[in-house]
PDB file of N, CA, C and O in Angstrom:
ATOM      1  N   MET A   1      -8.486  36.050 -45.108  1.00  0.00           N
ATOM      2  CA  MET A   1      -7.410  36.691 -44.378  1.00  0.00           C
ATOM      3  C   MET A   1      -7.012  35.817 -43.203  1.00  0.00           C
ATOM      4  O   MET A   1      -7.860  35.209 -42.549  1.00  0.00           O
ATOM      5  N   LEU A   2      -5.719  35.760 -42.942  1.00  0.00           N
ATOM      6  CA  LEU A   2      -5.245  35.060 -41.767  1.00  0.00           C
ATOM      7  C   LEU A   2      -5.629  35.835 -40.524  1.00  0.00           C
ATOM      8  O   LEU A   2      -5.548  37.063 -40.497  1.00  0.00           O
ATOM      9  N   GLU A   3      -6.045  35.124 -39.504  1.00  0.00           N
ATOM     10  CA  GLU A   3      -6.288  35.778 -38.227  1.00  0.00           C
ATOM     11  C   GLU A   3      -4.937  36.086 -37.605  1.00  0.00           C
ATOM     12  O   GLU A   3      -3.950  35.415 -37.906  1.00  0.00           O
ATOM     13  N   ALA A   4      -4.882  37.088 -36.743  1.00  0.00           N
ATOM     14  CA  ALA A   4      -3.622  37.519 -36.143  1.00  0.00           C
ATOM     15  C   ALA A   4      -2.926  36.375 -35.408  1.00  0.00           C
ATOM     16  O   ALA A   4      -1.708  36.227 -35.510  1.00  0.00           O
ATOM     17  N   GLU A   5      -3.677  35.577 -34.681  1.00  0.00           N
ATOM     18  CA  GLU A   5      -3.078  34.468 -33.926  1.00  0.00           C
ATOM     19  C   GLU A   5      -2.442  33.446 -34.872  1.00  0.00           C
ATOM     20  O   GLU A   5      -1.322  32.992 -34.637  1.00  0.00           O
ATOM     21  N   THR A   6      -3.150  33.090 -35.927  1.00  0.00           N
ATOM     22  CA  THR A   6      -2.619  32.145 -36.912  1.00  0.00           C
ATOM     23  C   THR A   6      -1.412  32.746 -37.622  1.00  0.00           C
ATOM     24  O   THR A   6      -0.421  32.053 -37.850  1.00  0.00           O
ATOM     25  N   ALA A   7      -1.485  34.004 -37.966  1.00  0.00           N
ATOM     26  CA  ALA A   7      -0.370  34.676 -38.628  1.00  0.00           C
ATOM     27  C   ALA A   7       0.878  34.636 -37.759  1.00  0.00           C
ATOM     28  O   ALA A   7       1.974  34.372 -38.254  1.00  0.00           O
ATOM     29  N   ASN A   8       0.718  34.896 -36.468  1.00  0.00           N
ATOM     30  CA  ASN A   8       1.865  34.872 -35.557  1.00  0.00           C
ATOM     31  C   ASN A   8       2.468  33.485 -35.428  1.00  0.00           C
ATOM     32  O   ASN A   8       3.669  33.353 -35.191  1.00  0.00           O
ATOM     33  N   GLU A   9       1.656  32.453 -35.579  1.00  0.00           N
ATOM     34  CA  GLU A   9       2.156  31.080 -35.516  1.00  0.00           C
ATOM     35  C   GLU A   9       2.905  30.700 -36.794  1.00  0.00           C
ATOM     36  O   GLU A   9       3.907  29.989 -36.729  1.00  0.00           O
ATOM     37  N   LEU A  10       2.438  31.161 -37.942  1.00  0.00           N
ATOM     38  CA  LEU A  10       2.982  30.748 -39.236  1.00  0.00           C
ATOM     39  C   LEU A  10       4.069  31.658 -39.796  1.00  0.00           C
ATOM     40  O   LEU A  10       5.039  31.185 -40.389  1.00  0.00           O
ATOM     41  N   ILE A  11       3.907  32.952 -39.607  1.00  0.00           N
ATOM     42  CA  ILE A  11       4.801  33.930 -40.223  1.00  0.00           C
ATOM     43  C   ILE A  11       5.883  34.317 -39.223  1.00  0.00           C
ATOM     44  O   ILE A  11       5.607  34.836 -38.142  1.00  0.00           O
ATOM     45  N   LYS A  12       7.111  34.049 -39.617  1.00  0.00           N
ATOM     46  CA  LYS A  12       8.251  34.288 -38.733  1.00  0.00           C
ATOM     47  C   LYS A  12       9.213  35.299 -39.358  1.00  0.00           C
ATOM     48  O   LYS A  12       9.241  35.463 -40.578  1.00  0.00           O
ATOM     49  N   PRO A  13      10.010  35.982 -38.510  1.00  0.00           N
ATOM     50  CA  PRO A  13      11.014  36.902 -39.042  1.00  0.00           C
ATOM     51  C   PRO A  13      11.948  36.204 -40.024  1.00  0.00           C
ATOM     52  O   PRO A  13      12.257  35.021 -39.882  1.00  0.00           O
ATOM     53  N   HIS A  14      12.379  36.949 -41.001  1.00  0.00           N
ATOM     54  CA  HIS A  14      13.329  36.528 -42.030  1.00  0.00           C
ATOM     55  C   HIS A  14      12.739  35.608 -43.098  1.00  0.00           C
ATOM     56  O   HIS A  14      13.478  35.111 -43.948  1.00  0.00           O
ATOM     57  N   MET A  15      11.422  35.370 -43.076  1.00  0.00           N
ATOM     58  CA  MET A  15      10.797  34.587 -44.145  1.00  0.00           C
ATOM     59  C   MET A  15      10.697  35.451 -45.397  1.00  0.00           C
ATOM     60  O   MET A  15      10.371  36.634 -45.297  1.00  0.00           O
ATOM     61  N   PRO A  16      10.971  34.886 -46.579  1.00  0.00           N
ATOM     62  CA  PRO A  16      10.777  35.632 -47.813  1.00  0.00           C
ATOM     63  C   PRO A  16       9.285  35.865 -48.086  1.00  0.00           C
ATOM     64  O   PRO A  16       8.450  35.016 -47.774  1.00  0.00           O
ATOM     65  N   VAL A  17       8.968  37.001 -48.659  1.00  0.00           N
ATOM     66  CA  VAL A  17       7.615  37.307 -49.118  1.00  0.00           C
ATOM     67  C   VAL A  17       7.665  37.258 -50.637  1.00  0.00           C
ATOM     68  O   VAL A  17       8.449  37.977 -51.258  1.00  0.00           O
ATOM     69  N   VAL A  18       6.834  36.416 -51.238  1.00  0.00           N
ATOM     70  CA  VAL A  18       6.828  36.295 -52.697  1.00  0.00           C
ATOM     71  C   VAL A  18       5.483  36.738 -53.259  1.00  0.00           C
ATOM     72  O   VAL A  18       4.429  36.502 -52.668  1.00  0.00           O
ATOM     73  N   CYS A  19       5.552  37.384 -54.413  1.00  0.00           N
ATOM     74  CA  CYS A  19       4.347  37.895 -55.062  1.00  0.00           C
ATOM     75  C   CYS A  19       3.695  36.810 -55.909  1.00  0.00           C
ATOM     76  O   CYS A  19       4.191  35.686 -55.981  1.00  0.00           O
ATOM     77  N   SER A  20       2.605  37.146 -56.536  1.00  0.00           N
ATOM     78  CA  SER A  20       1.860  36.181 -57.350  1.00  0.00           C
ATOM     79  C   SER A  20       2.641  35.716 -58.568  1.00  0.00           C
ATOM     80  O   SER A  20       2.285  34.710 -59.182  1.00  0.00           O
ATOM     81  N   GLU A  21       3.698  36.431 -58.927  1.00  0.00           N
ATOM     82  CA  GLU A  21       4.565  36.053 -60.044  1.00  0.00           C
ATOM     83  C   GLU A  21       5.692  35.122 -59.583  1.00  0.00           C
ATOM     84  O   GLU A  21       6.568  34.755 -60.367  1.00  0.00           O
ATOM     85  N   ASN A  22       5.654  34.747 -58.301  1.00  0.00           N
ATOM     86  CA  ASN A  22       6.635  33.868 -57.668  1.00  0.00           C
ATOM     87  C   ASN A  22       8.025  34.496 -57.566  1.00  0.00           C
ATOM     88  O   ASN A  22       9.026  33.782 -57.506  1.00  0.00           O
ATOM     89  N   ALA A  23       8.090  35.819 -57.547  1.00  0.00           N
ATOM     90  CA  ALA A  23       9.345  36.541 -57.345  1.00  0.00           C
ATOM     91  C   ALA A  23       9.371  37.071 -55.912  1.00  0.00           C
ATOM     92  O   ALA A  23       8.329  37.405 -55.347  1.00  0.00           O
ATOM     93  N   GLN A  24      10.554  37.145 -55.337  1.00  0.00           N
ATOM     94  CA  GLN A  24      10.642  37.646 -53.965  1.00  0.00           C
ATOM     95  C   GLN A  24      10.446  39.153 -53.949  1.00  0.00           C
ATOM     96  O   GLN A  24      11.115  39.895 -54.668  1.00  0.00           O
ATOM     97  N   LEU A  25       9.515  39.584 -53.113  1.00  0.00           N
ATOM     98  CA  LEU A  25       9.196  40.999 -52.943  1.00  0.00           C
ATOM     99  C   LEU A  25      10.014  41.602 -51.813  1.00  0.00           C
ATOM    100  O   LEU A  25      10.562  42.697 -51.946  1.00  0.00           O
ATOM    101  N   ALA A  26      10.093  40.882 -50.698  1.00  0.00           N
ATOM    102  CA  ALA A  26      10.709  41.433 -49.493  1.00  0.00           C
ATOM    103  C   ALA A  26      10.975  40.305 -48.511  1.00  0.00           C
ATOM    104  O   ALA A  26      10.860  39.126 -48.844  1.00  0.00           O
ATOM    105  N   VAL A  27      11.335  40.696 -47.289  1.00  0.00           N
ATOM    106  CA  VAL A  27      11.577  39.753 -46.204  1.00  0.00           C
ATOM    107  C   VAL A  27      10.793  40.236 -44.991  1.00  0.00           C
ATOM    108  O   VAL A  27      10.722  41.437 -44.726  1.00  0.00           O
ATOM    109  N   VAL A  28      10.209  39.301 -44.260  1.00  0.00           N
ATOM    110  CA  VAL A  28       9.420  39.623 -43.067  1.00  0.00           C
ATOM    111  C   VAL A  28      10.328  40.128 -41.949  1.00  0.00           C
ATOM    112  O   VAL A  28      11.352  39.518 -41.642  1.00  0.00           O
ATOM    113  N   ASP A  29       9.941  41.242 -41.352  1.00  0.00           N
ATOM    114  CA  ASP A  29      10.556  41.688 -40.095  1.00  0.00           C
ATOM    115  C   ASP A  29       9.776  41.022 -38.966  1.00  0.00           C
ATOM    116  O   ASP A  29      10.349  40.306 -38.144  1.00  0.00           O
ATOM    117  N   HIS A  30       8.439  41.267 -38.931  1.00  0.00           N
ATOM    118  CA  HIS A  30       7.557  40.605 -37.969  1.00  0.00           C
ATOM    119  C   HIS A  30       6.100  40.928 -38.299  1.00  0.00           C
ATOM    120  O   HIS A  30       5.812  41.822 -39.095  1.00  0.00           O
ATOM    121  N   VAL A  31       5.186  40.181 -37.670  1.00  0.00           N
ATOM    122  CA  VAL A  31       3.763  40.502 -37.785  1.00  0.00           C
ATOM    123  C   VAL A  31       3.518  41.708 -36.890  1.00  0.00           C
ATOM    124  O   VAL A  31       3.902  41.722 -35.720  1.00  0.00           O
ATOM    125  N   GLU A  32       2.881  42.704 -37.452  1.00  0.00           N
ATOM    126  CA  GLU A  32       2.642  43.967 -36.752  1.00  0.00           C
ATOM    127  C   GLU A  32       1.175  44.062 -36.354  1.00  0.00           C
ATOM    128  O   GLU A  32       0.296  44.129 -37.213  1.00  0.00           O
ATOM    129  N   GLY A  33       0.915  44.067 -35.063  1.00  0.00           N
ATOM    130  CA  GLY A  33      -0.445  44.208 -34.576  1.00  0.00           C
ATOM    131  C   GLY A  33      -1.334  43.061 -35.011  1.00  0.00           C
ATOM    132  O   GLY A  33      -0.912  41.905 -35.028  1.00  0.00           O
ATOM    133  N   LEU A  34      -2.567  43.389 -35.361  1.00  0.00           N
ATOM    134  CA  LEU A  34      -3.564  42.374 -35.696  1.00  0.00           C
ATOM    135  C   LEU A  34      -3.797  42.222 -37.188  1.00  0.00           C
ATOM    136  O   LEU A  34      -4.524  41.323 -37.609  1.00  0.00           O
ATOM    137  N   SER A  35      -3.189  43.090 -38.003  1.00  0.00           N
ATOM    138  CA  SER A  35      -3.609  43.072 -39.400  1.00  0.00           C
ATOM    139  C   SER A  35      -2.521  43.275 -40.443  1.00  0.00           C
ATOM    140  O   SER A  35      -2.839  43.400 -41.626  1.00  0.00           O
ATOM    141  N   SER A  36      -1.254  43.314 -40.055  1.00  0.00           N
ATOM    142  CA  SER A  36      -0.250  43.579 -41.080  1.00  0.00           C
ATOM    143  C   SER A  36       1.089  42.900 -40.794  1.00  0.00           C
ATOM    144  O   SER A  36       1.345  42.396 -39.701  1.00  0.00           O
ATOM    145  N   ILE A  37       1.919  42.913 -41.815  1.00  0.00           N
ATOM    146  CA  ILE A  37       3.282  42.398 -41.727  1.00  0.00           C
ATOM    147  C   ILE A  37       4.222  43.570 -41.960  1.00  0.00           C
ATOM    148  O   ILE A  37       4.096  44.303 -42.942  1.00  0.00           O
ATOM    149  N   LYS A  38       5.162  43.732 -41.044  1.00  0.00           N
ATOM    150  CA  LYS A  38       6.212  44.733 -41.227  1.00  0.00           C
ATOM    151  C   LYS A  38       7.345  44.030 -41.968  1.00  0.00           C
ATOM    152  O   LYS A  38       7.782  42.950 -41.571  1.00  0.00           O
ATOM    153  N   LEU A  39       7.811  44.648 -43.039  1.00  0.00           N
ATOM    154  CA  LEU A  39       8.892  44.092 -43.838  1.00  0.00           C
ATOM    155  C   LEU A  39      10.221  44.707 -43.401  1.00  0.00           C
ATOM    156  O   LEU A  39      10.255  45.819 -42.873  1.00  0.00           O
ATOM    157  N   THR A  40      11.318  43.972 -43.626  1.00  0.00           N
ATOM    158  CA  THR A  40      12.630  44.521 -43.292  1.00  0.00           C
ATOM    159  C   THR A  40      12.910  45.738 -44.157  1.00  0.00           C
ATOM    160  O   THR A  40      12.247  45.965 -45.169  1.00  0.00           O
ATOM    161  N   LYS A  41      13.891  46.507 -43.748  1.00  0.00           N
ATOM    162  CA  LYS A  41      14.231  47.733 -44.472  1.00  0.00           C
ATOM    163  C   LYS A  41      14.652  47.432 -45.902  1.00  0.00           C
ATOM    164  O   LYS A  41      15.321  46.435 -46.175  1.00  0.00           O
ATOM    165  N   ASP A  42      14.248  48.312 -46.804  1.00  0.00           N
ATOM    166  CA  ASP A  42      14.653  48.185 -48.203  1.00  0.00           C
ATOM    167  C   ASP A  42      16.019  48.827 -48.404  1.00  0.00           C
ATOM    168  O   ASP A  42      16.653  49.245 -47.435  1.00  0.00           O
ATOM    169  N   ALA A  43      16.472  48.911 -49.628  1.00  0.00           N
ATOM    170  CA  ALA A  43      17.796  49.466 -49.939  1.00  0.00           C
ATOM    171  C   ALA A  43      17.944  50.923 -49.511  1.00  0.00           C
ATOM    172  O   ALA A  43      19.058  51.406 -49.308  1.00  0.00           O
ATOM    173  N   ASN A  44      16.815  51.623 -49.373  1.00  0.00           N
ATOM    174  CA  ASN A  44      16.840  53.023 -48.948  1.00  0.00           C
ATOM    175  C   ASN A  44      16.693  53.188 -47.442  1.00  0.00           C
ATOM    176  O   ASN A  44      16.656  54.311 -46.940  1.00  0.00           O
ATOM    177  N   GLY A  45      16.610  52.064 -46.714  1.00  0.00           N
ATOM    178  CA  GLY A  45      16.492  52.122 -45.258  1.00  0.00           C
ATOM    179  C   GLY A  45      15.078  52.314 -44.746  1.00  0.00           C
ATOM    180  O   GLY A  45      14.885  52.719 -43.600  1.00  0.00           O
ATOM    181  N   ASN A  46      14.071  52.026 -45.590  1.00  0.00           N
ATOM    182  CA  ASN A  46      12.672  52.216 -45.203  1.00  0.00           C
ATOM    183  C   ASN A  46      11.973  50.881 -44.945  1.00  0.00           C
ATOM    184  O   ASN A  46      12.167  49.908 -45.673  1.00  0.00           O
ATOM    185  N   HIS A  47      11.158  50.860 -43.894  1.00  0.00           N
ATOM    186  CA  HIS A  47      10.289  49.712 -43.660  1.00  0.00           C
ATOM    187  C   HIS A  47       9.006  49.912 -44.461  1.00  0.00           C
ATOM    188  O   HIS A  47       8.601  51.044 -44.727  1.00  0.00           O
ATOM    189  N   HIS A  48       8.369  48.806 -44.842  1.00  0.00           N
ATOM    190  CA  HIS A  48       7.065  48.852 -45.497  1.00  0.00           C
ATOM    191  C   HIS A  48       6.149  47.875 -44.778  1.00  0.00           C
ATOM    192  O   HIS A  48       6.611  46.946 -44.117  1.00  0.00           O
ATOM    193  N   TYR A  49       4.858  48.092 -44.912  1.00  0.00           N
ATOM    194  CA  TYR A  49       3.846  47.269 -44.261  1.00  0.00           C
ATOM    195  C   TYR A  49       2.866  46.762 -45.311  1.00  0.00           C
ATOM    196  O   TYR A  49       2.427  47.508 -46.186  1.00  0.00           O
ATOM    197  N   ILE A  50       2.533  45.482 -45.206  1.00  0.00           N
ATOM    198  CA  ILE A  50       1.511  44.907 -46.085  1.00  0.00           C
ATOM    199  C   ILE A  50       0.433  44.286 -45.216  1.00  0.00           C
ATOM    200  O   ILE A  50       0.732  43.750 -44.149  1.00  0.00           O
ATOM    201  N   PRO A  51      -0.822  44.352 -45.657  1.00  0.00           N
ATOM    202  CA  PRO A  51      -1.904  43.782 -44.862  1.00  0.00           C
ATOM    203  C   PRO A  51      -1.919  42.247 -44.920  1.00  0.00           C
ATOM    204  O   PRO A  51      -1.573  41.649 -45.938  1.00  0.00           O
ATOM    205  N   LEU A  52      -2.320  41.634 -43.823  1.00  0.00           N
ATOM    206  CA  LEU A  52      -2.449  40.177 -43.786  1.00  0.00           C
ATOM    207  C   LEU A  52      -3.452  39.680 -44.813  1.00  0.00           C
ATOM    208  O   LEU A  52      -3.361  38.536 -45.258  1.00  0.00           O
ATOM    209  N   GLU A  53      -4.406  40.516 -45.197  1.00  0.00           N
ATOM    210  CA  GLU A  53      -5.418  40.082 -46.168  1.00  0.00           C
ATOM    211  C   GLU A  53      -4.818  39.773 -47.540  1.00  0.00           C
ATOM    212  O   GLU A  53      -5.468  39.117 -48.353  1.00  0.00           O
ATOM    213  N   TRP A  54      -3.614  40.222 -47.812  1.00  0.00           N
ATOM    214  CA  TRP A  54      -2.948  39.881 -49.070  1.00  0.00           C
ATOM    215  C   TRP A  54      -2.401  38.464 -49.066  1.00  0.00           C
ATOM    216  O   TRP A  54      -2.166  37.901 -50.135  1.00  0.00           O
ATOM    217  N   VAL A  55      -2.193  37.873 -47.900  1.00  0.00           N
ATOM    218  CA  VAL A  55      -1.544  36.565 -47.793  1.00  0.00           C
ATOM    219  C   VAL A  55      -2.482  35.465 -48.280  1.00  0.00           C
ATOM    220  O   VAL A  55      -3.614  35.336 -47.814  1.00  0.00           O
ATOM    221  N   THR A  56      -1.977  34.675 -49.232  1.00  0.00           N
ATOM    222  CA  THR A  56      -2.770  33.557 -49.752  1.00  0.00           C
ATOM    223  C   THR A  56      -2.366  32.239 -49.124  1.00  0.00           C
ATOM    224  O   THR A  56      -3.198  31.347 -48.960  1.00  0.00           O
ATOM    225  N   SER A  57      -1.088  32.106 -48.768  1.00  0.00           N
ATOM    226  CA  SER A  57      -0.615  30.882 -48.116  1.00  0.00           C
ATOM    227  C   SER A  57       0.745  31.148 -47.484  1.00  0.00           C
ATOM    228  O   SER A  57       1.431  32.121 -47.798  1.00  0.00           O
ATOM    229  N   VAL A  58       1.107  30.235 -46.574  1.00  0.00           N
ATOM    230  CA  VAL A  58       2.402  30.309 -45.909  1.00  0.00           C
ATOM    231  C   VAL A  58       2.987  28.907 -45.877  1.00  0.00           C
ATOM    232  O   VAL A  58       2.349  27.973 -45.392  1.00  0.00           O
ATOM    233  N   ASP A  59       4.210  28.760 -46.398  1.00  0.00           N
ATOM    234  CA  ASP A  59       4.952  27.504 -46.245  1.00  0.00           C
ATOM    235  C   ASP A  59       6.327  27.934 -45.742  1.00  0.00           C
ATOM    236  O   ASP A  59       6.422  28.447 -44.627  1.00  0.00           O
ATOM    237  N   ASP A  60       7.365  27.754 -46.495  1.00  0.00           N
ATOM    238  CA  ASP A  60       8.653  28.316 -46.099  1.00  0.00           C
ATOM    239  C   ASP A  60       8.768  29.767 -46.566  1.00  0.00           C
ATOM    240  O   ASP A  60       9.775  30.430 -46.316  1.00  0.00           O
ATOM    241  N   LYS A  61       7.727  30.252 -47.246  1.00  0.00           N
ATOM    242  CA  LYS A  61       7.622  31.628 -47.726  1.00  0.00           C
ATOM    243  C   LYS A  61       6.223  32.135 -47.435  1.00  0.00           C
ATOM    244  O   LYS A  61       5.301  31.353 -47.206  1.00  0.00           O
ATOM    245  N   VAL A  62       6.075  33.448 -47.446  1.00  0.00           N
ATOM    246  CA  VAL A  62       4.768  34.089 -47.338  1.00  0.00           C
ATOM    247  C   VAL A  62       4.355  34.465 -48.754  1.00  0.00           C
ATOM    248  O   VAL A  62       5.023  35.270 -49.402  1.00  0.00           O
ATOM    249  N   HIS A  63       3.256  33.887 -49.238  1.00  0.00           N
ATOM    250  CA  HIS A  63       2.775  34.137 -50.593  1.00  0.00           C
ATOM    251  C   HIS A  63       1.658  35.175 -50.543  1.00  0.00           C
ATOM    252  O   HIS A  63       0.745  35.082 -49.723  1.00  0.00           O
ATOM    253  N   ILE A  64       1.744  36.172 -51.439  1.00  0.00           N
ATOM    254  CA  ILE A  64       0.697  37.190 -51.486  1.00  0.00           C
ATOM    255  C   ILE A  64      -0.032  37.145 -52.827  1.00  0.00           C
ATOM    256  O   ILE A  64       0.444  36.539 -53.787  1.00  0.00           O
ATOM    257  N   ASP A  65      -1.174  37.785 -52.873  1.00  0.00           N
ATOM    258  CA  ASP A  65      -2.120  37.654 -53.981  1.00  0.00           C
ATOM    259  C   ASP A  65      -1.931  38.618 -55.141  1.00  0.00           C
ATOM    260  O   ASP A  65      -2.789  38.686 -56.022  1.00  0.00           O
ATOM    261  N   ARG A  66      -0.835  39.363 -55.168  1.00  0.00           N
ATOM    262  CA  ARG A  66      -0.687  40.370 -56.226  1.00  0.00           C
ATOM    263  C   ARG A  66       0.733  40.397 -56.775  1.00  0.00           C
ATOM    264  O   ARG A  66       1.674  39.951 -56.118  1.00  0.00           O
ATOM    265  N   PRO A  67       0.877  40.926 -57.987  1.00  0.00           N
ATOM    266  CA  PRO A  67       2.216  41.059 -58.578  1.00  0.00           C
ATOM    267  C   PRO A  67       3.078  42.030 -57.762  1.00  0.00           C
ATOM    268  O   PRO A  67       2.553  42.895 -57.061  1.00  0.00           O
ATOM    269  N   CYS A  68       4.368  41.885 -57.855  1.00  0.00           N
ATOM    270  CA  CYS A  68       5.290  42.730 -57.086  1.00  0.00           C
ATOM    271  C   CYS A  68       5.067  44.219 -57.346  1.00  0.00           C
ATOM    272  O   CYS A  68       5.033  45.022 -56.413  1.00  0.00           O
ATOM    273  N   ARG A  69       4.916  44.576 -58.606  1.00  0.00           N
ATOM    274  CA  ARG A  69       4.749  45.998 -58.939  1.00  0.00           C
ATOM    275  C   ARG A  69       3.516  46.588 -58.240  1.00  0.00           C
ATOM    276  O   ARG A  69       3.573  47.689 -57.692  1.00  0.00           O
ATOM    277  N   GLN A  70       2.418  45.853 -58.264  1.00  0.00           N
ATOM    278  CA  GLN A  70       1.208  46.338 -57.598  1.00  0.00           C
ATOM    279  C   GLN A  70       1.414  46.400 -56.086  1.00  0.00           C
ATOM    280  O   GLN A  70       0.994  47.360 -55.440  1.00  0.00           O
ATOM    281  N   ALA A  71       2.053  45.387 -55.527  1.00  0.00           N
ATOM    282  CA  ALA A  71       2.302  45.371 -54.077  1.00  0.00           C
ATOM    283  C   ALA A  71       3.118  46.587 -53.658  1.00  0.00           C
ATOM    284  O   ALA A  71       2.818  47.218 -52.644  1.00  0.00           O
ATOM    285  N   MET A  72       4.142  46.915 -54.428  1.00  0.00           N
ATOM    286  CA  MET A  72       4.982  48.066 -54.089  1.00  0.00           C
ATOM    287  C   MET A  72       4.219  49.389 -54.218  1.00  0.00           C
ATOM    288  O   MET A  72       4.526  50.352 -53.516  1.00  0.00           O
ATOM    289  N   GLN A  73       3.233  49.434 -55.107  1.00  0.00           N
ATOM    290  CA  GLN A  73       2.405  50.638 -55.213  1.00  0.00           C
ATOM    291  C   GLN A  73       1.439  50.748 -54.037  1.00  0.00           C
ATOM    292  O   GLN A  73       1.100  51.846 -53.596  1.00  0.00           O
ATOM    293  N   ASP A  74       1.000  49.584 -53.534  1.00  0.00           N
ATOM    294  CA  ASP A  74      -0.047  49.567 -52.519  1.00  0.00           C
ATOM    295  C   ASP A  74       0.446  49.474 -51.081  1.00  0.00           C
ATOM    296  O   ASP A  74      -0.323  49.749 -50.159  1.00  0.00           O
ATOM    297  N   TRP A  75       1.736  49.086 -50.853  1.00  0.00           N
ATOM    298  CA  TRP A  75       2.168  48.937 -49.482  1.00  0.00           C
ATOM    299  C   TRP A  75       2.270  50.282 -48.804  1.00  0.00           C
ATOM    300  O   TRP A  75       2.237  51.322 -49.463  1.00  0.00           O
ATOM    301  N   SER A  76       2.393  50.267 -47.497  1.00  0.00           N
ATOM    302  CA  SER A  76       2.432  51.489 -46.710  1.00  0.00           C
ATOM    303  C   SER A  76       3.806  51.661 -46.075  1.00  0.00           C
ATOM    304  O   SER A  76       4.500  50.681 -45.803  1.00  0.00           O
ATOM    305  N   THR A  77       4.191  52.901 -45.843  1.00  0.00           N
ATOM    306  CA  THR A  77       5.446  53.167 -45.157  1.00  0.00           C
ATOM    307  C   THR A  77       5.211  53.512 -43.685  1.00  0.00           C
ATOM    308  O   THR A  77       6.159  53.752 -42.938  1.00  0.00           O
ATOM    309  N   THR A  78       3.955  53.535 -43.280  1.00  0.00           N
ATOM    310  CA  THR A  78       3.628  53.799 -41.884  1.00  0.00           C
ATOM    311  C   THR A  78       2.808  52.638 -41.321  1.00  0.00           C
ATOM    312  O   THR A  78       2.022  52.022 -42.041  1.00  0.00           O
ATOM    313  N   PRO A  79       2.994  52.342 -40.034  1.00  0.00           N
ATOM    314  CA  PRO A  79       2.230  51.236 -39.456  1.00  0.00           C
ATOM    315  C   PRO A  79       0.738  51.547 -39.465  1.00  0.00           C
ATOM    316  O   PRO A  79       0.338  52.698 -39.288  1.00  0.00           O
ATOM    317  N   PRO A  80      -0.081  50.524 -39.671  1.00  0.00           N
ATOM    318  CA  PRO A  80      -1.529  50.751 -39.663  1.00  0.00           C
ATOM    319  C   PRO A  80      -2.021  51.073 -38.258  1.00  0.00           C
ATOM    320  O   PRO A  80      -1.435  50.657 -37.258  1.00  0.00           O
ATOM    321  N   LYS A  81      -3.098  51.813 -38.215  1.00  0.00           N
ATOM    322  CA  LYS A  81      -3.727  52.106 -36.915  1.00  0.00           C
ATOM    323  C   LYS A  81      -4.473  50.863 -36.476  1.00  0.00           C
ATOM    324  O   LYS A  81      -5.206  50.261 -37.260  1.00  0.00           O
ATOM    325  N   GLN A  82      -4.289  50.483 -35.235  1.00  0.00           N
ATOM    326  CA  GLN A  82      -4.924  49.270 -34.704  1.00  0.00           C
ATOM    327  C   GLN A  82      -6.236  49.585 -34.026  1.00  0.00           C
ATOM    328  O   GLN A  82      -6.904  48.682 -33.523  1.00  0.00           O
TER     329      GLN A  82
END
C-alpha cells in the first residue's frame, strides 16, 4: 500500500484510474485522509472512494489491482473513518 505522504506526492486531481483490465474506471478528485482516494462524481452525481491499498502503481494514471466490475462492487459511497 502507498503511504499517505507518497500518495499525496504521486496522485493528483484529474488523473485517470484504470483497473487491472487496463480500462478507465474513474478520475481522481483527491487523496482523502490517510487511506483512500476520492473519485470525481459519476454520471449520477455520486462520489466514490477506493482504498490506497488497491493501488499497484502510479505513472500518468493510477493503476489498481482489480477488474472494474469488482472495483465498482467494492468501492464506498461514504468517506472512510480516519
